Each structure stands twice: as C-alpha cells, then as structure tokens.
C-alpha positions, 0 to 999 in steps of 0.5 A, spaced: 545 694 552 539 698 555 536 691 558 537 688 565 540 683 567 534 679 564 532 678 558 524 675 557 522 672 551 514 672 549 511 666 545 504 663 545 502 657 551 499 650 548 501 646 543 509 647 541 513 647 534 520 647 531 520 654 529 518 658 536 523 653 540 529 654 535 527 661 535 527 661 542 534 657 542 537 661 538 536 668 543 538 663 549 545 661 545 546 669 544 544 672 551 547 666 554 553 668 560 550 676 558 543 675 561 538 671 565 533 669 559 525 668 561 520 665 557 513 667 558 508 662 554 501 666 553 496 668 548 494 674 552 498 679 548 498 685 552 500 681 558 506 679 552 507 686 551 508 689 558 513 683 561 517 681 554 523 685 550 521 680 544 515 676 542 516 670 537 510 666 533 506 672 536 503 678 536 503 680 528 511 683 529 517 682 527 518 676 529 511 672 528 508 670 521 501 669 522 499 675 519 495 676 513 500 675 507 505 672 512 512 675 514 516 676 508 520 671 503 528 669 502 530 670 495 529 663 493 522 664 495 522 660 501 517 664 506 519 666 513 517 663 519 519 664 526 525 661 526 527 665 520 526 671 522 529 671 528 535 668 525 535 673 519 535 679 525 540 675 529 544 670 526 550 674 523 551 677 532 551 669 534 556 667 529 560 673 531 559 671 538 560 663 538 566 665 533 569 670 538 569 675 532 574 671 529 570 670 522 571 676 516 564 679 514 564 675 508 565 668 512 560 670 517 556 670 511 557 664 509 557 660 515 549 664 516 547 662 509 549 654 511 546 654 517 540 657 514 540 652 508 541 646 512 537 647 518 533 654 520 530 654 512 527 647 512 524 649 519 520 654 516 518 650 510 515 645 515 511 650 520 509 654 514 506 647 510 511 648 504 515 642 505 517 636 509 524 636 509 529 633 514 532 637 519 535 635 526 529 638 530 524 634 528 524 630 535 520 636 539 514 633 537 516 627 541 516 632 547 509 633 547 505 630 552 500 624 550 493 625 548 493 620 554 494 625 559 489 628 563 493 633 565 498 635 560 503 640 562 505 643 556 510 649 559 514 644 562 515 639 556 517 646 552 522 648 557 525 640 556 524 641 549 527 647 548 533 645 553 535 640 548 534 643 542 538 649 544 545 644 546 543 641 539 543 648 535 549 650 539 553 645 537 550 645 530 553 653 529 559 651 533 561 645 528 559 650 522 564 655 525 569 651 527 570 648 519 571 655 517 575 657 522 579 650 520 579 651 514 583 658 515 588 654 520 589 649 514 591 654 509 596 658 514 599 651 516 600 649 508 605 655 508 608 655 514 615 651 515 614 650 521 608 646 520 609 643 513 615 638 512 615 637 505 609 632 504 607 632 511 603 637 514 602 637 521 595 639 524 592 641 531 587 636 531 584 630 529 578 633 528 579 639 524 576 639 518 582 637 514 580 633 508 577 637 503 581 644 503 588 638 502 584 635 497 583 641 493 589 643 495 592 638 492 588 639 485 592 645 485 599 644 486 601 636 483 608 638 484 609 639 491 602 635 494 600 633 501 600 626 502 600 625 510 597 629 516 600 628 523 597 630 529 597 629 537 593 623 539 588 624 544 591 618 548 598 620 547 604 620 542 602 622 535 598 619 529 598 620 521 594 619 517 593 618 509 591 624 504 585 621 499 586 622 492 580 625 491 573 628 494 569 622 491 575 617 494 576 619 501 576 612 503 582 611 499 590 613 500 595 618 495 600 614 498 598 607 502 602 604 508 606 598 507 602 592 506 607 588 511 605 594 517 597 592 516 594 591 523 601 590 526 603 593 534 607 590 538 612 588 531 611 595 528 617 598 531 621 592 529 618 592 522 619 599 520 626 601 524 622 606 527 623 605 535 616 608 538 612 605 532 605 603 536 600 601 531 598 600 524 591 600 521 588 593 518 587 599 512 594 601 512 591 609 512 593 611 519 598 609 524 601 611 531 607 613 534 610 616 541 615 621 538 613 626 533 619 624 529 617 617 529 611 619 526 614 623 520 619 618 519 614 613 518 611 618 513 618 618 510 620 611 509 612 609 506 614 615 501 620 613 499 617 606 499 612 609 494 617 612 490 621 605 490 614 602 487 613 607 482 620 607 479 620 599 478 612 600 474 615 605 470 621 601 467 620 599 460 
C-alpha cells in the first residue's frame, strides 16, 4: 500500500532460468490490475537497490538463494530457489486474490501446498541441481537466444518467456483454486433439494470438477447415491453424464444408458419418447436434450430400465 503506481522487480541479466521467471510471474499476477509492474535486469546491485521494490534471484537477500549455505529448506528437505522463496512469501496472498477471498485459511493452505508440490518445488529442485522432474515451465529454455546469434537480446527473450509463463501460471493456479471452489459448490448442491433430484444432481457447468467428490460421496452413501449429473450444454440445451462407479474405473458407469440409445441423434426422441432428446454417445455415458425436464426424464428412464434388469438378474 505504501508503493507508488509502479512495482519494480530487480533480477539478474544475461542467461535466465525457470526459477526467476516463475518468481517474477508470481509477482506480476499478484500486482496485475493494481500497479504497473516493471522488471529491471542488471548485475549492478547498487542500481537494483535504488530502483527496485524487490530483488529476485540476486543480491543475497530474502528472495535470493545463491548466498553461502543457500536460503533455507522446506520441511521435506527440498531447498528453496527464488521461485519457492517468492511463493512462500506471496503464494497465499495470490491465492486469496485469485479466489476473491472465497477460500477458508485451511482451503487456501491446501491450494498453496498443491501448487508448491506440483510446480514450484520442482522448479526449485531443477535450479538447485537437486533433481530434474517434469514441470510445465521447462519450455523456458527454448526462449534463450541461439548460440548462433551474433547479437542476442536476452532482455527481449526474457520478456517473451515471462509473458508466456505468467499466463500459464495464472491459468494453473486458477484451475487448482477452481477445483477447491468446485468441491464446495458440489457439496452444497448435493444437500440442496433444488439441485438434487433423487439420484440426479444438477451442476452449474460441464467443466466443474465433479467426478472425484461425487464418487467419494457415493462410497459413503450407498442408500442414496448419485448416478447422473446434468448441466447446461455450451452449444445449447442440457446434457447428462453417467457417474463412474469408482476412481479406478472412471470410464465406467454406475448406470449405463440403454444400448438401443447408442449413437442415436434424429431417432433418439422417438426411441425414448422424450420429445427434445437430441443425442446419445456411442458408449452410452452421455446424452443431450433441449429441455432440462427432458434431460431429467432420460435419467429416470435409464434408472427404471436398470432397476428392472437388476430384478430379473436377482430372480432365482
């Protein structure tokens, strides 16, 4: 709050690596739409101290790891590089911003740990020479100027790599946050009679992460499971999808749509008796209808057929 309109980051010039670019990306996302973010690349420590609000990967301070003995380790003994040091300090602030403060401290810490474990820690390991593990920012090396260039511009290359990194990092953080927010939304809908129709759950979007949480719910609620989800379809109307029986069998269905619906489009309404039914996937796990009530009817028909089939199987 004490800063002026501009937030200035200082880092070293020349060859760049994933750790300082990810560190700068974290700060760019944090200050986006709040302040103009400027980056000065230099090895003149006096200049950087005079011009910058924060130094990253240089200067031997809080967000550098090149000083003798490094700059600390995680509880799992993985050393910090500049990405991890910046994430440790600003990660939860960033999560709070991207989630619009909709996560509890416990939920925010969970998201923080997931992002650190899946990305930031791996970037740090690579830069510290501890271990090479896949992370989404290994492409940064391809932005480095070629050895054949007579007058390479490392600053321009750094900016291009940073722009790409910032977008990917923002999208990744949002995806982890949205999964946690989605879990909260699904739990709320499961217990809401306005969004729960017996074994059918209405969810807000096809892209919400519903599979894992509903499978876990079903394991604990065998007497009242959820067999179908319904959601608004992006191209119009509504779609239904069958819930898998387990995490190990995510391509299976607790209740499969009837085989005679498979691959049907123009004839589906006639076969089912549901007027606005428009499509059923060949593998009988997904179908569409123009009207919400008709999507519900398709689920009810499939449920009834499945129950009748089970009765026949149980007969001696």
